[in-house]
Backbone bond lengths (Angstrom), bond angles and torsions (degrees), N, CA, C in turn:
res aa  C-N    CA-C-N  psi(-1)  N-CA   C-N-CA  omega(-1)  CA-C   N-CA-C  phi
1 R - - - 1.449 - - 1.522 109.89 -
2 K 1.300 115.74 136.23 1.463 120.05 176.44 1.521 109.24 -80.27
3 I 1.304 115.01 146.41 1.455 120.65 179.40 1.517 108.69 -85.21
4 M 1.315 117.04 131.75 1.456 122.21 178.30 1.519 109.47 -112.60
5 N 1.318 116.44 121.93 1.465 122.41 176.93 1.529 112.93 52.26
6 R 1.291 117.02 42.69 1.467 121.85 177.65 1.516 107.84 -108.54
7 K 1.312 116.29 116.45 1.457 120.44 178.33 1.517 108.96 -124.34
8 P 1.319 116.14 131.67 1.459 118.04 178.01 1.529 110.03 -69.48
9 S 1.307 115.80 149.59 1.456 122.02 178.56 1.528 109.34 -83.04
10 L 1.319 116.51 128.92 1.464 121.23 177.91 1.525 110.00 -57.46
11 Q 1.301 116.32 -43.40 1.459 121.37 179.94 1.531 111.12 -60.86
12 K 1.333 116.70 -41.78 1.466 119.73 -179.61 1.528 111.65 -72.66
13 I 1.327 117.62 -35.22 1.473 119.55 176.23 1.523 109.16 -58.19
14 I 1.327 116.31 -48.02 1.466 120.43 -178.81 1.530 111.13 -67.50
15 A 1.318 117.60 -37.95 1.460 121.31 -177.43 1.533 113.07 -73.84
16 V 1.339 117.73 -30.43 1.466 120.72 -173.12 1.521 113.04 -104.41
17 D 1.320 118.04 -44.24 1.471 121.26 -176.16 1.531 109.69 -76.01
18 Y 1.313 116.75 123.07 1.463 121.49 -174.50 1.533 111.93 -62.54
19 S 1.318 117.79 -44.65 1.471 120.81 -179.05 1.520 111.49 -65.07
20 A 1.323 116.92 -44.00 1.459 120.56 178.63 1.526 110.45 -63.36
21 F 1.329 116.75 -40.27 1.452 120.75 178.58 1.528 111.01 -60.40
22 L 1.330 116.88 -45.82 1.466 120.16 179.14 1.523 111.17 -65.52
23 G 1.339 116.80 -37.35 1.456 120.48 176.98 1.513 112.60 -62.52
24 Y 1.300 116.69 -30.70 1.464 122.51 176.95 1.533 111.06 -81.53
25 L 1.331 116.38 -42.19 1.456 121.66 -173.04 1.532 113.47 -71.13
26 F 1.329 117.70 -42.13 1.458 120.33 -173.76 1.530 113.63 -57.83
27 P 1.330 120.54 -48.00 1.472 118.29 178.40 1.533 112.43 -60.96
28 V 1.321 116.97 -40.02 1.462 120.66 179.33 1.535 109.91 -61.80
29 L 1.320 116.75 -46.72 1.465 120.51 179.74 1.524 112.07 -65.88
30 M 1.334 116.59 -46.06 1.461 119.85 -177.42 1.523 111.82 -57.74
31 W 1.336 115.61 -49.36 1.460 118.63 -176.59 1.516 111.78 -75.66
32 G 1.319 118.04 -27.91 1.468 121.00 172.63 1.514 110.77 -64.22
33 I 1.323 116.49 -44.58 1.466 121.21 177.42 1.523 109.96 -62.59
34 Y 1.322 116.35 -42.99 1.466 120.51 -179.36 1.525 111.16 -60.39
35 I 1.315 116.95 -45.19 1.475 120.78 179.30 1.525 110.49 -61.60
36 V 1.321 116.65 -41.67 1.469 120.71 -179.95 1.523 110.79 -65.29
37 I 1.318 118.22 -46.47 1.473 119.14 -176.90 1.533 111.64 -70.89
38 I 1.317 117.77 -27.87 1.469 120.36 173.49 1.534 108.99 -70.19
39 A 1.335 116.34 -45.65 1.467 120.63 -179.14 1.529 111.32 -62.46
40 L 1.324 116.88 -34.30 1.468 120.56 179.58 1.527 112.83 -84.19
41 G 1.326 116.72 -5.60 1.461 120.87 179.28 1.512 113.86 74.17
42 I 1.328 117.49 21.59 1.463 120.99 -179.06 1.537 110.98 -71.30
43 V 1.309 117.01 -35.96 1.469 121.57 175.98 1.523 108.75 -125.27
44 K 1.313 113.94 158.05 1.462 119.79 178.94 1.524 109.48 -86.02
45 T 1.318 116.05 143.85 1.467 120.42 -178.67 1.522 112.58 -70.04
46 N 1.340 117.80 -17.54 1.469 119.08 -179.86 1.522 113.35 -90.65
47 D 1.342 117.66 0.68 1.467 121.94 176.75 1.529 108.63 -88.32
48 P 1.341 118.15 115.22 1.465 120.62 -175.88 1.530 115.14 -81.87
49 T 1.311 118.33 -2.93 1.469 121.21 -173.96 1.532 112.41 -59.31
50 L 1.329 116.98 -55.10 1.472 119.15 -177.95 1.526 113.05 -65.79
51 P 1.338 119.32 -44.37 1.470 117.09 177.47 1.523 112.97 -59.15
52 I 1.308 117.53 -37.46 1.474 120.56 178.55 1.525 109.74 -66.96
53 L 1.334 116.65 -45.08 1.468 120.86 178.30 1.525 110.68 -61.46
54 F 1.324 116.53 -48.62 1.461 120.90 -178.23 1.525 111.67 -66.53
55 A 1.318 117.26 -35.97 1.471 120.52 177.05 1.526 110.27 -65.48
56 T 1.323 117.00 -39.12 1.470 121.08 178.16 1.525 110.45 -64.47
57 I 1.334 116.16 -46.36 1.471 120.50 178.22 1.532 109.96 -61.96
58 T 1.323 116.43 -41.84 1.462 121.19 178.63 1.520 110.87 -60.81
59 F 1.323 117.30 -45.20 1.461 121.63 179.48 1.528 110.80 -59.61
60 I 1.321 116.58 -47.34 1.470 120.52 -179.53 1.525 110.53 -63.71
61 A 1.330 116.51 -44.70 1.470 120.69 -178.65 1.526 111.10 -63.67
62 L 1.327 117.25 -44.53 1.465 120.10 179.26 1.521 111.61 -66.57
63 F 1.319 117.20 -34.91 1.463 120.82 175.37 1.529 109.80 -60.72
64 I 1.337 116.76 -45.75 1.465 120.98 178.89 1.522 110.44 -62.83
65 L 1.329 117.28 -44.07 1.461 121.19 178.96 1.526 111.29 -59.43
66 I 1.324 117.15 -49.78 1.471 121.31 -179.79 1.520 110.84 -63.50
67 W 1.316 117.22 -40.98 1.473 122.14 178.75 1.528 110.29 -60.12
68 R 1.336 117.14 -46.06 1.471 120.10 179.72 1.528 111.55 -65.18
69 I 1.316 116.95 -42.61 1.463 120.48 178.31 1.521 110.29 -59.67
70 Q 1.329 117.35 -43.03 1.463 121.12 179.43 1.528 111.51 -64.52
71 I 1.323 117.31 -38.02 1.472 120.03 177.07 1.524 109.66 -61.62
72 F 1.324 116.98 -48.37 1.463 120.36 179.96 1.524 110.96 -60.57
73 K 1.329 117.41 -45.61 1.467 120.46 -179.65 1.523 110.88 -60.83
74 A 1.320 117.29 -44.26 1.467 120.89 -178.80 1.526 111.53 -64.67
75 V 1.327 116.40 -45.76 1.473 119.85 -178.37 1.529 110.38 -66.46
76 F 1.322 117.58 -44.23 1.461 119.91 -179.08 1.529 111.40 -70.44
77 N 1.317 117.85 -28.62 1.460 121.50 179.95 1.528 112.42 -72.22
78 S 1.326 116.84 -41.41 1.472 118.45 -174.46 1.520 113.22 -123.43
79 G 1.329 117.21 6.41 1.462 120.20 -177.16 1.521 113.42 -76.70
80 I 1.293 113.65 172.67 1.457 123.08 -179.25 1.534 108.15 -115.34
81 E 1.322 116.22 137.16 1.461 120.36 176.35 1.522 109.25 -85.32
82 T 1.313 114.55 141.32 1.454 121.48 173.77 1.528 107.77 -151.81
83 T 1.308 116.04 165.25 1.461 118.99 178.38 1.521 109.61 -93.53
84 A 1.311 114.87 154.94 1.461 121.17 179.60 1.523 108.17 -145.37
85 I 1.311 114.81 163.26 1.457 122.31 175.04 1.528 107.46 -115.52
86 I 1.332 116.15 128.73 1.462 119.89 177.07 1.524 108.03 -70.37
87 N 1.335 115.79 122.25 1.462 120.10 -178.22 1.525 112.59 -114.09
88 H 1.323 116.39 -2.60 1.463 120.19 178.65 1.524 108.48 -158.28
89 I 1.303 116.42 136.40 1.457 120.50 172.14 1.521 107.72 -152.83
90 S 1.327 115.34 129.87 1.462 119.56 179.08 1.524 109.13 -150.48
91 F 1.317 114.58 152.43 1.461 121.58 178.28 1.515 109.11 -132.55
92 F 1.311 115.00 145.66 1.457 122.61 172.40 1.516 106.47 -141.29
93 R 1.299 115.73 118.40 1.459 122.67 -174.52 1.525 109.60 55.76
94 D 1.336 118.32 -119.87 1.469 120.69 -175.93 1.526 113.79 -94.79
95 G 1.308 116.76 -4.22 1.460 119.74 -177.48 1.512 111.78 -116.62
96 G 1.320 114.02 172.52 1.451 118.97 178.03 1.512 111.07 -167.24
97 R 1.310 114.60 -173.78 1.459 121.01 178.51 1.511 107.55 -143.52
98 V 1.335 114.96 136.26 1.455 120.95 174.87 1.524 107.29 -121.00
99 G 1.327 115.16 131.16 1.455 121.00 179.72 1.516 109.94 -118.66
100 Y 1.326 116.08 154.22 1.461 120.50 -177.64 1.516 110.62 -151.37
101 V 1.327 113.86 157.51 1.464 122.82 178.13 1.521 106.92 -117.55
102 Y 1.333 116.17 135.42 1.463 121.06 -178.13 1.519 109.94 -153.48
103 T 1.313 114.84 163.63 1.460 121.29 178.07 1.523 108.35 -113.68
104 Y 1.330 115.11 132.08 1.461 121.63 177.59 1.519 107.91 -134.39
105 Q 1.298 116.66 122.44 1.465 124.06 -177.90 1.534 111.44 50.33
106 G 1.343 114.95 45.22 1.452 121.23 175.13 1.516 115.58 79.37
107 Q 1.311 118.21 -1.31 1.459 120.93 -179.29 1.525 109.37 -113.62
108 E 1.334 115.19 138.01 1.460 119.30 179.93 1.525 110.31 -85.74
109 Y 1.321 115.88 137.19 1.462 123.05 179.42 1.523 109.54 -126.41
110 T 1.308 114.78 151.77 1.460 122.93 170.41 1.510 106.01 -124.16
111 S 1.320 116.28 129.21 1.452 120.60 -179.29 1.518 108.96 -144.26
112 S 1.329 115.83 172.05 1.465 120.06 178.34 1.512 109.91 -157.91
113 N 1.315 115.14 166.60 1.460 122.06 177.59 1.513 109.60 -139.04
114 A 1.327 115.70 145.57 1.460 121.90 171.47 1.527 106.74 -80.70
115 I 1.323 115.31 130.10 1.461 120.31 -175.65 1.529 110.25 -130.18
116 Q 1.316 114.82 161.40 1.450 123.11 173.34 1.515 108.73 -87.38
117 K 1.316 116.44 144.94 1.458 120.72 174.32 1.529 107.37 -72.51
118 G 1.307 116.40 128.16 1.452 121.89 179.81 1.513 109.80 -165.33
119 E 1.308 116.08 177.24 1.464 121.05 -176.79 1.530 111.88 -55.83
120 E 1.335 116.50 -47.24 1.476 119.37 -177.33 1.522 112.34 -70.63
121 T 1.330 117.27 -39.03 1.464 118.50 -178.15 1.524 111.53 -75.19
122 L 1.335 117.32 -32.89 1.467 119.73 176.55 1.528 111.81 -68.33
123 A 1.324 117.18 -21.73 1.468 121.43 179.15 1.526 112.30 -77.65
124 L 1.332 118.30 -14.96 1.467 121.10 178.53 1.522 109.63 -67.24
125 K 1.330 115.62 140.18 1.464 120.84 -177.23 1.521 111.11 -126.58
126 L 1.310 115.24 144.07 1.459 122.35 175.14 1.528 109.04 -57.02
127 G 1.318 117.63 132.01 1.458 122.11 179.85 1.518 114.27 86.87
128 E 1.331 117.12 -7.12 1.466 121.67 179.88 1.533 110.47 -70.10
129 Q 1.315 115.75 142.76 1.465 121.17 174.79 1.527 108.28 -89.39
130 V 1.342 115.83 132.21 1.461 121.90 179.89 1.519 109.44 -132.42
131 I 1.309 116.03 163.19 1.463 121.16 174.89 1.515 108.48 -98.96
132 L 1.325 114.92 127.40 1.457 121.36 177.97 1.517 110.19 -104.86
133 V 1.317 114.91 156.48 1.450 121.83 166.04 1.525 104.74 -110.37
134 V 1.330 115.75 118.28 1.466 122.29 -174.24 1.519 109.63 -104.73
135 D 1.323 115.71 134.36 1.459 122.53 176.45 1.530 108.57 -71.34
136 R 1.322 117.09 120.28 1.477 121.33 -179.30 1.523 112.17 -60.36
137 N 1.326 116.11 -36.50 1.471 120.92 -175.70 1.527 113.39 -85.43
138 N 1.310 116.09 -16.83 1.458 121.43 -179.94 1.529 107.27 -145.86
139 P 1.324 117.74 79.24 1.468 121.24 -173.29 1.532 114.98 -59.69
140 K 1.334 118.23 -14.82 1.469 119.79 175.13 1.528 110.47 -73.85
141 R 1.326 117.37 -14.90 1.464 121.64 178.47 1.521 108.18 -95.14
142 A 1.319 115.11 114.82 1.468 120.37 -179.03 1.524 108.68 -150.43
143 F 1.313 114.75 145.83 1.460 121.21 -178.37 1.524 110.09 -126.22
144 I 1.330 115.91 145.37 1.463 120.25 175.01 1.533 107.05 -70.53
145 R 1.311 116.38 111.60 1.456 122.74 -171.90 1.530 114.00 -51.29
146 D 1.305 116.25 -50.86 1.464 119.65 -171.60 1.528 114.25 -70.74
147 L 1.328 118.19 -15.15 1.460 119.29 176.24 1.530 111.95 -72.70
148 Y 1.322 116.08 -22.21 1.472 119.86 -172.25 1.526 113.45 -115.55
149 M 1.334 117.89 4.54 1.462 121.01 -178.35 1.518 110.08 -101.72
């Protein structure tokens, strides 16, 4: 089934997708740390080393965040919905991985996503049936629809 007017929520992408979350978190942490160490006088404001390092980390993190958002938008915009069965779910600290098995165009696929631990992801159960949005061009790429809507 084609998805009609289904757009993933930016807030949910950042809250659920582990890579997007890290892409959002790293710049906030880096510059927060920088402000604190400047305020405490730990480093001199005329030393460009930390700002250059933090700017580089920020650039990489924001690139990852934008890249993940674009993947979600593309898949949800032109993807196909199908059902899947969760065949793996695990958490370690604040992150985890959910895996699922599904059929797309007569072929069975197994895929997974790195996720953040949260109310919605902790509610997922092994053996549960979920609706996926599958990338037409890369059927191994699929997301649990309701986690991102």
